[in-house]
KOLRO-296067 format. One line per 4 residues: number of its first residue (from 1); their letters; for each residue x, y, z of C-alpha. Coordinates in Angstrom, 1 decimal. Layout:
# residues N
NUM	A	X:Y:Z; ...
***
This chain:
# residues 616
1	MCGI	0.0:0.0:0.0; 1.2:3.5:-0.8; 4.4:4.2:-2.7; 7.4:6.3:-2.0
5	VGFT	10.0:7.6:-4.5; 12.9:10.0:-3.9; 15.8:11.3:-6.0; 18.8:13.5:-5.4
9	GQKQ	21.5:14.1:-8.0; 22.3:16.3:-11.0; 19.1:15.6:-13.1; 15.8:17.3:-12.8
13	AAPI	14.0:15.4:-10.0; 10.3:15.8:-10.8; 10.2:13.7:-14.0; 12.1:10.9:-12.3
17	LLEG	9.7:11.0:-9.3; 6.6:10.8:-11.6; 8.2:7.9:-13.6; 8.9:6.1:-10.4
21	LSRL	5.4:6.6:-9.0; 3.9:5.3:-12.2; 5.9:2.1:-11.6; 4.3:1.8:-8.2
25	EYRG	0.7:2.3:-9.2; 0.1:-1.5:-8.6; 0.5:-0.9:-4.9; -2.9:1.0:-4.8
29	YDSA	-3.5:4.7:-4.2; -6.1:7.4:-4.2; -4.0:10.6:-4.5; -0.4:11.6:-5.3
33	GIAV	2.1:14.4:-4.8; 5.7:15.5:-5.1; 7.9:18.0:-3.3; 11.1:19.2:-5.0
37	RDGD	13.8:21.5:-3.5; 16.0:23.7:-5.6; 19.6:24.5:-4.7; 18.6:27.2:-2.2
41	GEVE	16.5:24.8:-0.3; 13.1:26.3:-1.4; 10.5:23.7:-1.9; 7.6:23.4:-4.4
45	TVKA	4.9:20.9:-3.6; 2.2:19.7:-6.0; -0.6:17.3:-5.1; -3.6:15.8:-6.9
49	KGRL	-6.5:13.6:-6.0; -7.2:10.5:-8.1; -4.9:8.8:-10.6; -1.3:9.9:-11.3
53	KALE	-2.4:11.3:-14.6; -3.8:14.3:-12.8; -0.5:15.1:-11.1; 1.3:14.6:-14.4
57	EKTN	-1.0:17.2:-16.0; -0.5:19.7:-13.2; 3.3:19.5:-13.5; 3.6:19.1:-17.3
61	MGRA	5.0:15.6:-16.7; 7.3:17.1:-14.1; 9.0:19.6:-16.5; 7.3:22.6:-14.8
65	VPGT	8.9:21.8:-11.4; 12.6:22.7:-11.2; 15.1:21.2:-8.7; 17.3:18.2:-8.5
69	CGIG	16.3:16.8:-5.1; 12.8:15.6:-4.3; 10.3:13.1:-2.9; 7.1:11.7:-4.2
73	HTRW	4.2:9.6:-2.9; 1.1:7.8:-3.9; -1.4:7.7:-1.0; -3.8:5.0:0.2
77	ATHG	-6.2:6.7:2.5; -6.1:5.5:6.2; -6.4:8.6:8.4; -8.5:11.2:6.5
81	EPSE	-10.5:10.9:3.3; -8.8:10.8:-0.2; -8.3:14.5:-0.9; -5.6:16.9:-2.2
85	NNAH	-5.3:18.3:1.3; -4.6:14.9:2.8; -2.2:13.8:0.0; 1.5:13.7:0.7
89	PHHS	4.0:15.2:0.9; 3.3:17.0:4.2; 5.3:19.9:5.7; 6.0:21.9:8.8
93	DDGC	4.3:25.3:9.0; 7.4:27.2:7.8; 8.4:24.5:5.3; 11.7:23.7:6.9
97	VVGV	10.7:19.9:7.1; 8.9:18.1:4.3; 8.2:14.4:4.2; 6.2:11.4:3.0
101	HNGI	5.2:8.3:5.0; 3.9:4.8:4.4; 2.3:2.9:7.3; 0.2:3.8:10.2
105	IENY	1.2:5.9:13.3; -1.0:4.2:16.0; -0.5:6.9:18.6; -0.9:9.8:16.3
109	QELK	-3.7:11.3:18.3; -1.6:11.3:21.5; 1.3:13.0:19.6; -1.1:15.5:18.0
113	DKLL	-2.6:16.5:21.3; 0.9:17.2:22.7; 1.9:19.2:19.6; -1.4:21.3:19.9
117	RKGF	-0.4:22.1:23.5; 3.0:23.3:22.2; 1.3:25.7:19.7; 1.3:23.6:16.6
121	SFYS	-1.6:23.8:14.1; -2.7:21.1:11.6; -4.1:21.5:8.1; -4.9:17.8:7.3
125	ETDT	-6.5:14.8:9.0; -3.5:12.5:8.5; -1.2:10.8:10.9; 1.6:11.7:8.5
129	EVAI	1.4:15.4:9.1; 1.6:14.6:12.9; 4.8:12.5:12.2; 6.4:15.2:10.2
133	KTIE	5.7:17.9:12.8; 7.0:15.6:15.5; 10.2:15.5:13.6; 10.1:19.3:13.3
137	YYYK	9.5:19.6:17.1; 12.6:17.6:18.0; 14.7:19.2:15.3; 14.0:22.7:16.6
141	KYQV	13.6:22.1:20.3; 16.9:20.3:20.8; 18.8:22.0:17.9; 19.9:18.7:16.6
145	GPID	20.6:17.4:13.1; 18.1:15.5:10.9; 19.3:12.0:12.0; 18.9:12.8:15.7
149	AIAK	15.5:14.4:15.2; 14.2:11.4:13.2; 15.7:9.0:15.8; 13.9:10.8:18.6
153	TMVR	10.7:10.6:16.6; 11.1:6.9:15.9; 11.4:6.2:19.7; 8.3:8.3:20.3
157	VRGS	5.9:6.9:17.7; 4.2:3.5:17.7; 3.1:1.7:14.6; 4.7:1.1:11.2
161	YAFA	6.4:3.5:8.9; 8.7:4.3:6.1; 9.8:8.0:6.1; 11.5:10.0:3.4
165	VMFK	12.2:13.6:4.7; 13.9:16.7:3.4; 15.2:19.6:5.5; 15.6:23.1:4.2
169	DYPG	18.9:23.5:6.0; 20.3:20.4:4.2; 19.6:21.0:0.5; 20.4:18.1:-1.8
173	EIYV	19.9:15.5:0.9; 17.1:13.1:1.7; 16.8:11.3:5.1; 14.9:8.0:5.4
177	ARKD	13.9:5.6:8.1; 11.7:2.5:8.4; 9.9:0.2:10.7; 7.9:-2.7:9.2
181	SPLI	7.2:-0.8:5.9; 9.5:-1.7:3.0; 12.1:0.8:1.7; 15.1:0.4:-0.6
185	IGVG	17.9:2.8:-1.7; 19.3:2.8:-5.2; 22.8:4.0:-6.1; 23.7:5.4:-9.5
189	DGET	26.5:7.5:-10.9; 26.5:10.7:-8.8; 22.8:10.1:-7.8; 20.8:8.2:-5.3
193	YVAS	17.2:7.0:-5.1; 14.8:5.8:-2.5; 11.6:3.8:-3.2; 9.1:1.4:-1.7
197	DVPA	9.9:-1.3:-4.3; 12.5:-2.1:-6.9; 10.4:-1.4:-10.1; 10.3:2.3:-9.3
201	ILKY	14.0:2.8:-9.8; 15.0:-0.2:-11.9; 15.1:2.0:-15.1; 17.9:4.0:-13.5
205	TRKV	20.0:1.5:-11.4; 20.3:-2.1:-10.4; 22.4:-1.5:-7.3; 20.3:-1.3:-4.2
209	YYIG	20.5:-1.4:-0.4; 17.7:-2.9:1.7; 17.0:-0.8:4.8; 16.5:-2.9:7.9
213	NLEM	14.0:-2.3:10.7; 14.7:0.7:12.9; 17.5:1.9:10.5; 18.0:5.3:9.0
217	ARLS	20.0:6.7:6.1; 21.2:10.0:4.7; 21.2:10.2:0.9; 23.2:12.8:-1.1
221	GDQV	24.0:12.8:-4.7; 27.2:10.7:-4.4; 26.9:9.0:-1.0; 24.6:6.9:1.2
225	TFFN	25.3:6.8:5.0; 23.5:4.4:7.3; 22.7:4.9:10.9; 21.2:2.8:13.7
229	LDGD	18.7:4.1:16.3; 21.6:5.4:18.4; 22.8:7.5:15.5; 26.0:5.4:15.0
233	VFEK	27.2:4.9:11.4; 27.4:1.4:10.0; 28.1:-0.3:6.7; 25.6:-2.2:4.6
237	ELTE	26.0:-4.6:1.7; 25.0:-3.5:-1.8; 22.7:-5.9:-3.7; 22.6:-6.3:-7.5
241	ITWD	19.1:-6.7:-9.0; 19.3:-9.5:-11.6; 16.0:-9.1:-13.4; 15.7:-6.3:-16.0
245	SEAA	13.2:-3.5:-16.4; 11.4:-5.4:-19.2; 10.1:-7.8:-16.6; 8.1:-5.0:-15.2
249	EKGG	6.7:-3.9:-18.6; 3.5:-5.2:-20.3; 5.4:-6.7:-23.2; 2.5:-6.2:-25.7
253	YEHF	-0.2:-7.5:-23.5; -3.2:-5.3:-22.7; -2.8:-5.8:-18.9; -0.1:-6.9:-16.6
257	MMKE	-2.4:-9.7:-15.3; -2.6:-11.4:-18.7; 1.1:-11.1:-19.2; 1.7:-12.7:-15.8
261	IHEQ	-0.8:-15.4:-16.5; 1.2:-16.3:-19.5; 4.5:-16.1:-17.6; 3.5:-18.9:-15.3
265	PKAV	5.1:-21.8:-17.2; 8.5:-20.1:-17.0; 8.1:-19.0:-13.4; 7.1:-22.5:-12.4
269	LDTM	10.0:-24.0:-14.3; 12.5:-21.5:-12.8; 11.3:-22.3:-9.3; 11.5:-26.0:-9.8
273	NSII	15.0:-25.7:-11.4; 16.2:-23.9:-8.3; 15.7:-27.1:-6.3; 15.8:-30.0:-8.8
277	RKGE	19.4:-31.3:-9.5; 20.7:-34.0:-11.8; 22.4:-36.9:-10.0; 23.9:-40.2:-11.0
281	DGEY	20.7:-42.1:-10.6; 18.4:-39.3:-11.8; 17.0:-36.1:-10.5; 16.9:-35.3:-6.8
285	LDFS	15.8:-32.4:-4.6; 18.5:-30.2:-3.2; 17.3:-28.3:-0.1; 20.9:-27.6:1.2
289	DIGL	20.7:-23.8:0.5; 17.4:-23.7:2.4; 18.8:-25.7:5.3; 16.1:-28.2:6.0
293	SKEI	18.2:-31.1:6.9; 17.0:-34.7:7.5; 17.5:-34.1:11.3; 15.3:-31.0:11.3
297	IGDC	12.6:-32.8:9.3; 12.7:-35.9:11.4; 12.2:-33.8:14.5; 9.3:-31.9:13.1
301	SQIY	6.1:-32.8:14.9; 3.6:-30.3:13.4; 3.5:-27.8:10.6; 1.7:-24.4:10.9
305	IVAC	1.2:-22.6:7.6; 0.5:-18.9:8.1; -0.5:-16.6:5.2; -3.1:-14.1:3.8
309	GSAY	-5.2:-14.0:0.7; -4.1:-16.2:-2.2; -1.0:-17.3:-0.2; -3.5:-18.7:2.4
313	HVGV	-5.2:-20.7:-0.4; -1.7:-22.1:-1.3; -1.5:-23.1:2.4; -4.8:-25.0:2.1
317	VAQY	-3.5:-26.9:-0.9; -0.2:-27.5:0.9; -2.0:-28.9:3.9; -3.5:-31.7:1.8
321	VLED	-0.2:-32.4:0.0; 2.1:-32.3:3.1; -0.1:-34.5:5.2; -0.5:-37.0:2.5
325	LAGI	3.2:-37.1:1.3; 5.1:-36.2:4.5; 2.8:-37.6:7.1; 3.0:-34.5:9.3
329	PVRV	-0.1:-32.9:10.8; -0.7:-29.4:9.3; -2.7:-26.5:10.4; -3.4:-23.5:8.1
333	ELAS	-3.8:-20.2:9.8; -4.8:-16.7:8.6; -2.0:-14.5:9.6; -4.4:-11.7:10.7
337	EFRY	-5.8:-14.1:13.3; -2.6:-16.0:14.2; -1.2:-13.7:16.9; -4.5:-12.7:18.5
341	RNLL	-5.1:-16.1:20.0; -3.7:-18.0:22.9; -1.4:-20.1:20.7; -0.8:-23.6:21.8
345	LDKK	2.1:-24.3:19.4; 4.4:-27.4:19.6; 8.0:-26.3:20.3; 9.1:-29.0:17.8
349	GLVI	6.8:-27.6:15.1; 7.7:-25.7:12.0; 5.9:-22.4:11.1; 5.8:-21.8:7.3
353	VISQ	5.0:-18.2:6.3; 4.0:-17.7:2.7; 4.1:-14.2:1.2; 4.8:-12.9:-2.3
357	SGET	6.3:-9.5:-1.2; 7.8:-10.7:2.1; 6.5:-7.5:3.6; 2.9:-8.5:4.4
361	ADSL	2.3:-6.9:7.8; 0.2:-9.7:9.4; 2.4:-12.4:8.1; 5.6:-10.6:9.3
365	AALR	4.0:-10.2:12.8; 3.1:-13.9:12.9; 6.7:-14.8:12.0; 8.0:-12.7:14.8
369	EAKE	5.5:-14.2:17.2; 6.7:-17.7:16.3; 10.3:-16.8:16.7; 9.7:-15.3:20.1
373	MGIR	8.1:-18.6:21.1; 11.3:-20.4:19.9; 9.7:-22.2:17.1; 11.6:-22.8:13.8
377	TLAI	10.4:-20.8:10.9; 10.5:-21.2:7.1; 9.6:-18.4:4.7; 8.3:-19.0:1.1
381	VNVI	8.7:-15.6:-0.5; 9.4:-14.0:-3.9; 11.3:-10.9:-3.0; 15.0:-11.3:-2.1
385	GSSI	16.0:-9.3:1.0; 12.5:-8.7:2.1; 11.7:-8.5:5.8; 10.2:-11.9:6.1
389	AREA	13.1:-13.4:4.2; 15.7:-11.7:6.4; 14.0:-12.7:9.7; 13.0:-16.3:9.0
393	DHVF	15.3:-19.2:10.0; 15.0:-20.8:6.5; 14.0:-19.2:3.2; 12.6:-20.8:0.0
397	YTLA	12.7:-18.2:-2.7; 10.1:-18.6:-5.4; 11.3:-17.3:-8.8; 8.2:-15.6:-10.1
401	GPEI	10.0:-12.3:-11.0; 8.2:-9.0:-10.5; 4.5:-9.3:-10.3; 2.7:-6.0:-11.0
405	AVAT	-1.0:-6.8:-11.2; -2.7:-6.6:-7.8; -4.4:-10.0:-8.4; -1.7:-12.6:-8.0
409	TKAY	-1.2:-15.3:-10.6; 2.4:-16.4:-11.2; 3.4:-15.8:-7.6; 0.5:-18.1:-6.5
413	STQL	1.7:-20.8:-8.9; 5.3:-20.7:-7.8; 4.2:-20.9:-4.2; 2.3:-24.1:-5.1
417	IASY	5.4:-25.5:-6.7; 7.4:-24.7:-3.6; 4.8:-26.5:-1.5; 5.0:-29.6:-3.7
421	LLAI	8.8:-29.7:-3.6; 8.8:-29.3:0.1; 6.2:-32.1:0.6; 8.2:-34.5:-1.6
425	HMGA	11.5:-33.6:0.1; 10.0:-34.1:3.6; 8.3:-37.3:2.7; 11.5:-38.7:1.2
429	EKGL	13.7:-37.7:4.1; 11.2:-39.4:6.5; 11.3:-42.6:4.4; 7.6:-42.3:3.4
433	IDRE	8.4:-41.8:-0.2; 10.8:-44.4:-1.8; 13.3:-43.4:-4.5; 11.2:-44.8:-7.3
437	KELA	8.1:-42.7:-6.2; 10.3:-39.7:-5.6; 11.7:-39.8:-9.2; 8.2:-40.4:-10.6
441	MIHE	6.8:-37.4:-8.8; 9.8:-35.2:-9.8; 9.3:-36.2:-13.5; 5.6:-35.5:-13.3
445	MQTI	6.3:-32.1:-11.8; 8.6:-31.3:-14.7; 5.7:-31.7:-17.1; 3.6:-29.0:-15.3
449	PNKI	5.0:-26.0:-17.2; 4.0:-27.5:-20.6; 0.6:-28.6:-19.2; 0.0:-25.0:-17.9
453	AKAL	0.7:-23.8:-21.5; -1.7:-26.4:-22.8; -4.4:-25.2:-20.3; -3.9:-21.6:-21.6
457	EDKE	-4.8:-22.7:-25.1; -8.5:-22.8:-24.0; -8.6:-19.1:-23.3; -10.8:-18.2:-26.3
461	RIQW	-13.5:-20.5:-25.2; -13.3:-19.1:-21.6; -13.4:-15.5:-23.0; -16.6:-16.4:-24.8
465	FASK	-18.1:-17.9:-21.7; -17.0:-14.9:-19.6; -18.7:-12.5:-22.0; -21.9:-14.5:-21.6
469	YAGA	-21.8:-14.3:-17.8; -20.2:-10.9:-17.3; -23.5:-9.7:-15.8; -23.7:-12.4:-13.1
473	KDVF	-24.5:-11.2:-9.6; -23.7:-14.3:-7.6; -21.3:-17.2:-8.5; -20.7:-20.3:-6.4
477	FLGR	-17.6:-22.6:-6.6; -17.9:-26.2:-5.5; -15.2:-28.8:-4.9; -14.0:-31.4:-2.5
481	GLDY	-10.6:-31.9:-1.0; -7.9:-30.2:-3.0; -10.6:-29.0:-5.4; -12.2:-27.0:-2.6
485	AICM	-8.8:-25.3:-2.1; -8.7:-24.5:-5.8; -12.3:-23.1:-5.6; -11.2:-20.7:-2.8
489	EGSL	-8.6:-19.1:-5.2; -11.0:-19.1:-8.1; -13.6:-17.3:-6.0; -11.1:-14.7:-4.9
493	KMKE	-10.0:-14.0:-8.4; -13.6:-13.5:-9.4; -14.5:-11.1:-6.7; -11.3:-9.1:-6.4
497	ISYV	-11.0:-8.0:-10.1; -14.5:-8.4:-11.6; -16.5:-7.3:-8.4; -18.8:-10.3:-8.7
501	HSEA	-20.0:-11.7:-5.4; -18.6:-15.2:-5.3; -18.2:-17.9:-2.7; -16.3:-21.2:-2.5
505	YAAG	-18.0:-24.1:-0.7; -16.9:-27.6:0.1; -19.4:-29.5:-2.1; -20.5:-31.7:0.8
509	ELKH	-21.7:-28.7:2.7; -24.3:-27.8:0.1; -27.2:-29.3:2.0; -26.2:-27.6:5.2
513	GTIS	-27.5:-24.2:4.0; -25.8:-23.1:0.8; -28.2:-24.8:-1.6; -31.0:-22.4:-0.5
517	LIED	-29.2:-19.6:-2.4; -29.5:-21.4:-5.7; -31.9:-19.7:-8.1; -32.7:-20.0:-11.8
521	NTLV	-29.6:-19.3:-13.9; -27.3:-18.9:-10.9; -23.7:-19.7:-12.1; -22.2:-22.6:-10.3
525	IGVT	-18.7:-23.7:-11.1; -17.8:-27.3:-10.2; -14.1:-28.3:-9.9; -13.5:-32.0:-10.2
529	TQPT	-9.8:-32.9:-10.6; -9.6:-35.5:-7.8; -10.4:-39.0:-9.2; -11.5:-40.4:-5.8
533	LYEK	-14.0:-37.5:-5.3; -15.2:-37.0:-8.9; -18.5:-38.9:-8.7; -19.4:-37.3:-5.4
537	TLSN	-18.8:-33.7:-6.7; -20.6:-34.5:-9.9; -23.6:-35.6:-7.8; -23.5:-32.3:-5.9
541	MQEV	-23.5:-30.4:-9.3; -26.5:-32.4:-10.4; -28.3:-31.3:-7.2; -27.8:-27.6:-8.0
545	KSRG	-28.7:-28.0:-11.6; -32.0:-29.5:-10.7; -32.7:-26.3:-8.8; -32.0:-24.1:-11.8
549	AYLM	-28.3:-23.4:-11.7; -26.2:-22.9:-14.8; -23.2:-25.2:-14.5; -19.7:-24.8:-15.5
553	GLTS	-17.5:-27.8:-15.1; -13.7:-27.8:-14.7; -12.2:-31.2:-14.9; -9.4:-33.3:-16.4
557	YGNY	-9.3:-34.6:-19.9; -11.0:-38.0:-20.1; -13.9:-37.1:-17.8; -16.2:-36.5:-20.8
561	NMED	-19.3:-37.6:-19.0; -19.1:-34.2:-17.3; -20.8:-32.8:-20.4; -23.9:-34.8:-19.6
565	TADF	-24.3:-32.7:-16.4; -22.5:-29.3:-17.0; -23.7:-26.7:-19.5; -20.1:-25.6:-20.2
569	VTYI	-17.0:-27.7:-19.6; -13.3:-26.7:-19.7; -10.6:-29.3:-19.5; -7.1:-29.4:-18.1
573	PRTD	-4.4:-32.0:-18.8; -4.2:-34.9:-16.4; -1.5:-34.9:-13.7; -0.8:-36.4:-10.4
577	PHFS	-3.8:-35.4:-8.3; -1.4:-33.8:-5.7; -0.4:-31.2:-8.4; -3.8:-30.5:-9.9
581	ASLA	-4.2:-27.1:-8.4; -1.4:-25.8:-10.6; -3.5:-26.6:-13.7; -7.0:-26.1:-12.5
585	VIPL	-6.3:-22.5:-11.3; -5.5:-21.4:-14.9; -9.0:-21.4:-16.3; -10.2:-19.7:-13.1
589	QLLG	-7.7:-17.0:-13.5; -8.7:-16.5:-17.1; -12.4:-16.4:-16.2; -12.0:-13.7:-13.6
593	YYIA	-9.8:-11.7:-16.0; -12.2:-11.9:-18.9; -15.2:-11.0:-16.9; -13.4:-8.0:-15.6
597	VAKG	-12.4:-7.0:-19.2; -16.0:-7.5:-20.4; -17.2:-5.2:-17.7; -14.6:-2.5:-18.6
601	LDVD	-12.9:-2.6:-15.2; -9.3:-1.7:-14.3; -8.0:-5.2:-14.2; -4.5:-4.5:-12.9
605	KPRN	-5.6:-2.0:-10.2; -8.9:-3.1:-8.8; -10.7:-0.7:-6.5; -9.9:-0.6:-2.8
609	LAKS	-7.1:-3.1:-3.1; -3.3:-2.9:-2.9; -0.6:-5.4:-4.1; 1.1:-5.7:-0.7
613	VTVE	-0.8:-5.1:2.5; 2.0:-3.6:4.7; -0.3:-2.2:7.4; -2.9:-4.0:9.6
***
């Protein structure tokens, strides 16, 4: 949520800020603004409500705003309605301090009351203005430098934040700090950048620093200096970004989401190839870099999977696969609920946190809770150097590459692959999977990328079907076992981008209330990829059809009697039932996408949603 971009160097800052903010639109926002200082320290601030286009028009694409040092922000409203007045950047009354902020200051009202008693006034409803004026208060009262003023503020505030601040007395410099909200620093030739995420600055540099929790930095045109909370200077390792800027471009597709749907075969293959190695007697799984040894696996008594949104749905799939192949009890927990219960966790358990960004606030908090309890943690994340990746005991990096569309597709698919690989590895290490079965499952997994590509070939038929049902008000997804987990993801795709009310139900629960919602022409989607459950789910589909439902069936090639029941059927290639989610999700992603397109909606940036939820 929200996006920060900053630049200082020899070039005009405003066009660079606007370009960077455009690369962060996927994070979700309702207003935007920039502040640029000239060589004398004078600042010009421009804000606009709505899409970034309005800000670009007000600034003539940034050309009308001079200066070589500036900060920009796209705001997701938390405190105060979306408005130009509440948009960032915010400033002190005399303009000596200007800043932007991601996150939530939980004790902002307490701080505001104190500042009001000290004679401060406020022009917005935001917690950010309170934070900036708190920095100003310490800066002026104690006559200290920017780092000390920001450090004193960090000690005083509660909540999450990423700050980028400019001081009139220090032209050409930007000061940054973070706690629980992501922030990176990029280094170029005589110029430095700060941003919430890599795509914002990848056009200009591949060399970045990842700022840690409760760390600060001073950026000038040719230098970055890092400080801890005590104000002591320390060194940090520079990271080279390996993927190029084209990975964050649409590449000829109408939307990022469709591009990323088509990138799934490669993303899945890359993730598999990071673990699968060639040995003398065939392929094997190499988890040595992740550090899950045979001793650790043998000692594991319970697995707790913690995640949000689509990653939670991956966890539900993983629960079935891990219990079946590894013989370990698995619980799947919503990260937003995990730490608000009296947790009775087994000390010999393993907590697996799944997150695309590695910055999801609830998942990060759950990870820290588990670590405080002394329980081993494993992160399945896509972003190298992210907070969850840095703090977990073990890390399995998925190789989805940058995912720009808010609705996840390829990150979800790579998380599934990581779960399969983990389950096979744990089962083999525990002696539950012999070498012959392990090889067979690895070989079957290696067919998944081509089978995903095969499933994508049916997109024209799904587009036709989507145009027919674009006006649907209610859609129900039915499945059993792993198919129910697939239904959960399909339902989420439907509602989050096409704004159609949809629900996923375990098919066996129909007669416990759900069937009363079925009316004439209600769209019901039955997912039947599990051979042992096929007939039972088909029977449930017949029950809703007899009550007027219009049926879409999603099943594997060969189950052609589905056409005797369903009004429309889409088929996926056959695979080991443990891996069926990787194929069945493809038609459901396409269905949600095409309904949204048919309705003329903003597919990549659905309303009220953000790519990474970095605040509670």
